[in-house]
C-alpha positions in Angstrom: 0.0 0.0 0.0 2.8 2.5 0.9 4.6 1.5 -2.3 1.5 2.4 -4.3 1.1 5.7 -2.6 4.8 6.6 -3.3 4.3 5.6 -6.9 1.4 8.1 -7.3 3.5 10.8 -5.5 6.4 10.3 -7.9 4.2 10.4 -10.9 2.7 13.6 -9.7 6.1 15.1 -9.1 7.3 14.2 -12.6 4.2 15.7 -14.1 4.8 18.9 -12.1 8.5 19.1 -13.2 7.5 18.5 -16.8 4.9 21.3 -16.8 7.4 23.6 -15.1 10.1 22.9 -17.7 7.5 23.5 -20.5 6.7 26.9 -19.1 10.3 27.9 -18.3 12.1 26.7 -21.5 10.8 29.4 -23.9 11.7 32.1 -21.4 15.3 30.8 -21.0 15.7 30.6 -24.8 14.5 34.2 -25.3 17.0 35.4 -22.8 20.1 34.6 -25.0 22.9 37.1 -25.4 21.8 39.8 -28.0 24.0 39.4 -31.1 25.1 41.7 -33.9 26.0 39.6 -36.9 28.5 41.1 -39.4 30.2 39.6 -42.5 31.9 40.8 -45.7 35.0 42.6 -46.8 38.5 41.6 -45.5 39.6 45.2 -46.1 36.9 46.6 -43.7 37.3 43.7 -41.3 40.2 45.2 -39.2 38.2 48.4 -38.5 34.9 46.6 -37.7 36.8 44.0 -35.5 38.5 46.8 -33.6 35.1 48.5 -33.0 33.5 45.2 -32.0 36.2 44.4 -29.4 35.8 47.8 -27.7 32.0 47.7 -27.9 31.8 44.3 -26.3 34.2 45.4 -23.5 32.0 48.5 -23.0 28.9 46.3 -22.7 30.7 44.0 -20.3 30.1 41.2 -22.8 26.3 41.5 -22.5 26.2 42.0 -26.3 28.0 39.6 -28.7 29.3 40.9 -32.0 30.4 38.3 -34.7 32.6 39.5 -37.6 33.2 37.2 -40.5 35.4 37.6 -43.6 33.7 36.1 -46.7 34.5 39.0 -49.0 32.3 41.9 -50.1 30.3 39.7 -52.5 30.0 36.9 -50.0 28.9 39.3 -47.3 26.1 40.8 -49.5 24.8 37.3 -50.3 24.2 36.8 -46.6 23.1 40.4 -45.9 20.5 40.5 -48.7 18.7 37.4 -47.4 18.7 38.6 -43.9 21.4 36.4 -42.4 23.4 39.4 -41.1 22.7 42.8 -39.6 25.7 44.6 -41.1 27.8 44.0 -44.2 31.4 45.2 -44.5 32.0 46.3 -48.1 35.0 47.6 -50.0 32.8 48.7 -52.9 29.3 50.0 -53.4 26.5 47.4 -53.7 25.9 46.0 -57.2 22.5 46.2 -59.0 22.0 42.4 -58.7 22.7 42.6 -55.0 20.2 45.5 -54.7 17.6 43.3 -56.4 18.3 40.4 -54.1 17.9 42.7 -51.1 14.6 44.1 -52.5 13.3 40.7 -53.2 13.8 39.8 -49.5 12.5 43.1 -48.1 15.9 44.2 -46.9 16.2 48.0 -46.8 19.6 49.4 -45.9 21.7 52.4 -45.1 25.2 52.6 -46.8 27.7 54.3 -44.5 31.2 55.2 -45.7 33.7 54.5 -42.9 37.2 55.0 -44.3 39.3 55.4 -47.4 41.6 52.6 -48.7 44.4 52.3 -51.2 44.7 49.0 -53.0 48.3 48.2 -52.6 50.5 46.1 -54.9 53.2 44.3 -53.0 56.3 42.3 -53.8 58.8 40.3 -51.7 61.6 42.1 -49.9 64.1 40.4 -52.1 62.6 41.7 -55.3 65.0 44.4 -56.4 63.5 45.2 -59.8 59.8 46.0 -59.5 59.9 49.2 -57.4 57.2 50.8 -59.6 54.5 49.8 -62.1 52.3 51.7 -64.5 48.6 50.8 -64.8 49.4 49.5 -68.3 52.0 47.1 -66.8 49.4 46.0 -64.2 47.0 45.3 -67.1 49.7 43.3 -68.8 50.1 41.2 -65.6 46.4 40.8 -64.7 44.4 41.0 -68.0 42.4 37.8 -68.9 44.3 37.4 -72.1 47.6 37.2 -70.1 46.6 33.9 -68.6 49.1 31.3 -69.7 51.1 33.7 -71.8 52.6 36.3 -69.4 54.4 34.1 -67.0 57.8 35.7 -66.4 58.8 39.1 -65.0 60.7 40.1 -68.2 57.5 39.7 -70.2 56.1 42.6 -68.2 59.2 44.8 -68.6 62.2 43.7 -70.7 64.6 45.2 -68.1 63.4 42.7 -65.5 64.8 39.2 -65.0 63.6 36.1 -66.7 62.1 34.6 -63.6 58.6 33.1 -63.1 55.9 35.5 -62.2 54.0 34.1 -59.2 50.6 35.8 -58.5 48.4 36.1 -55.4 45.2 38.0 -55.1 41.7 38.3 -53.7 39.0 35.8 -54.7 36.1 36.6 -56.9 33.8 37.4 -54.0 36.1 40.3 -52.9 35.2 43.9 -53.4 39.0 44.6 -53.8 39.0 42.2 -56.7 36.0 43.9 -58.3 37.5 47.4 -57.9 41.0 46.5 -59.0 39.9 44.6 -62.1 37.6 47.5 -63.2 40.3 50.1 -62.8 43.1 48.0 -64.2 41.4 45.8 -66.8 38.4 48.0 -67.7 35.7 45.7 -66.4 34.8 44.5 -63.0 35.6 40.8 -62.6 37.8 40.7 -65.8 41.0 38.9 -64.7 43.3 36.0 -65.4 42.5 33.1 -63.2 45.9 31.3 -63.0 46.8 32.8 -59.6 46.4 31.8 -56.0 43.2 33.5 -54.6 42.1 34.0 -51.1 39.4 36.2 -49.3 41.8 36.3 -46.3 44.5 38.9 -47.0 46.8 37.3 -44.4 47.1 34.3 -46.8 48.2 36.7 -49.5 50.7 38.3 -47.2 52.2 34.9 -46.3 52.4 33.9 -50.0 54.4 37.0 -51.1 56.6 37.2 -48.0 57.9 33.7 -48.6 58.5 33.9 -52.4 60.9 36.4 -54.0 59.1 35.9 -57.4 55.6 36.7 -56.1 53.3 39.7 -56.5 49.9 40.4 -54.9 47.4 43.2 -54.3 45.2 43.9 -51.2 44.2 46.7 -48.8 46.6 49.3 -47.5 46.2 48.4 -43.8 47.4 44.8 -44.4 50.6 46.2 -46.1 51.2 48.7 -43.3 50.8 45.9 -40.7 53.4 43.8 -42.6 55.9 46.4 -43.9 58.8 44.4 -42.4 57.8 41.5 -44.7 56.8 43.2 -47.9 57.6 46.1 -50.3 54.9 48.3 -51.7 55.2 49.1 -55.4 54.6 52.7 -56.6 51.8 53.0 -59.2 52.2 55.6 -61.8 55.2 56.9 -59.8 53.1 57.4 -56.6 53.5 55.2 -53.5 50.4 54.2 -51.5 50.3 55.9 -48.1 47.9 57.7 -45.8 49.1 61.0 -47.3 48.7 60.1 -51.0 45.3 58.7 -50.4 44.1 61.8 -48.6 45.5 64.2 -51.1 44.2 62.2 -54.1 47.5 61.6 -55.8 47.4 57.8 -55.5 45.1 57.0 -58.4 43.3 55.0 -59.7 43.5 52.5 -56.8 42.1 54.7 -53.9 38.5 54.2 -52.9 36.0 54.7 -50.1 35.0 51.6 -48.0 31.6 51.1 -46.3 29.4 49.3 -43.8 25.8 48.5 -45.0 23.3 48.5 -42.2 19.9 46.7 -42.3 17.3 49.4 -41.5 15.1 46.9 -39.7 18.0 45.5 -37.6 18.7 49.0 -36.2 15.4 48.8 -34.4 17.2 46.4 -32.0 19.1 48.4 -29.4 22.3 46.3 -29.7 22.5 47.1 -33.4 21.8 50.8 -33.2 24.1 51.1 -30.2 26.9 49.3 -32.1 26.6 51.5 -35.2 26.5 54.6 -33.1 29.6 53.5 -31.3 31.2 52.7 -34.6 30.6 56.2 -36.0 31.6 58.0 -32.7 34.9 56.2 -32.6 35.7 55.5 -36.2 38.2 58.3 -36.8 40.4 57.1 -33.9 40.0 53.3 -34.6 40.5 53.6 -38.4 43.8 55.4 -37.7 44.8 52.7 -35.1 44.4 49.9 -37.7 46.3 51.9 -40.2 43.5 52.8 -42.6 42.6 56.3 -43.8 39.8 58.0 -41.8 37.2 60.3 -43.2 36.7 63.8 -41.8 35.1 64.3 -38.4 32.2 66.1 -40.3 31.7 63.0 -42.5 31.2 60.7 -39.4 29.0 63.3 -37.7 26.8 63.5 -40.8 26.3 59.7 -40.9 25.6 59.6 -37.2 22.9 62.3 -37.5 21.3 60.3 -40.4 21.4 57.1 -38.2 19.8 58.9 -35.3 17.0 60.1 -37.6 16.5 56.6 -38.9 16.4 55.1 -35.4 14.2 57.9 -34.1 11.7 57.5 -36.9 11.4 53.7 -36.4 11.6 53.2 -40.2 
């Protein structure tokens, strides 16, 4: 008899626990750490990552910020289907990406955050290629050069008859799009017999270990690795913070951006993050060795963001 009573008590206890779990579980799930999801350009990544680290420290890690590097194109693929809140971009959004965003109801605000200089680099032991013209860059990177321009002396007869080993961004990179348009006349037009990577650190490693190598990527990655690489002057002008600001480093200077989902900024963690980004961009852009915009430019974007957040649209 006592055993039967105890069985009924246990059954009742299990039922009570089960109903309690059923009620509590959704509440626990809804109390996860608020997260800001970002992906895209490897050129913008050092800036966004620096902002993210400071912002998370400020929030005592009560907000999580994830920053990926899938390239500008890869970032827009995620952004335009609503997988991310912010997209790092080293070029403006393309028409096909605009259409993808529109098809998925994604409205956005494009915010310039810095300037960049696409930097052509060679190994420290390369003593011949100290400067290149845009025509010589075209001779190296044009689609028709694939399989035919394979040695340095084919680019310039004064240079040695040594293999030309190329590294560069992958096809999802905004740097790839911009460089190919300015050098080869059409975005995406490039030889394909080179080692591609969306991670600029891979390109740094490739050139720094091979005296025959050449690559191109964002200025900040060169400045972080000046001891391992040499920058090549383009049309007699070397890439630097000064030549980007004064407009003499052409045609490989460009603005770089973050694209912000307008619906996402209704969430306080996203609006707070973007506000912090703009309030501290001038300092942090400089710290990661990119070229900041003017204080007035950041203030203008911040005012536009505050209007957007305040309107609720």
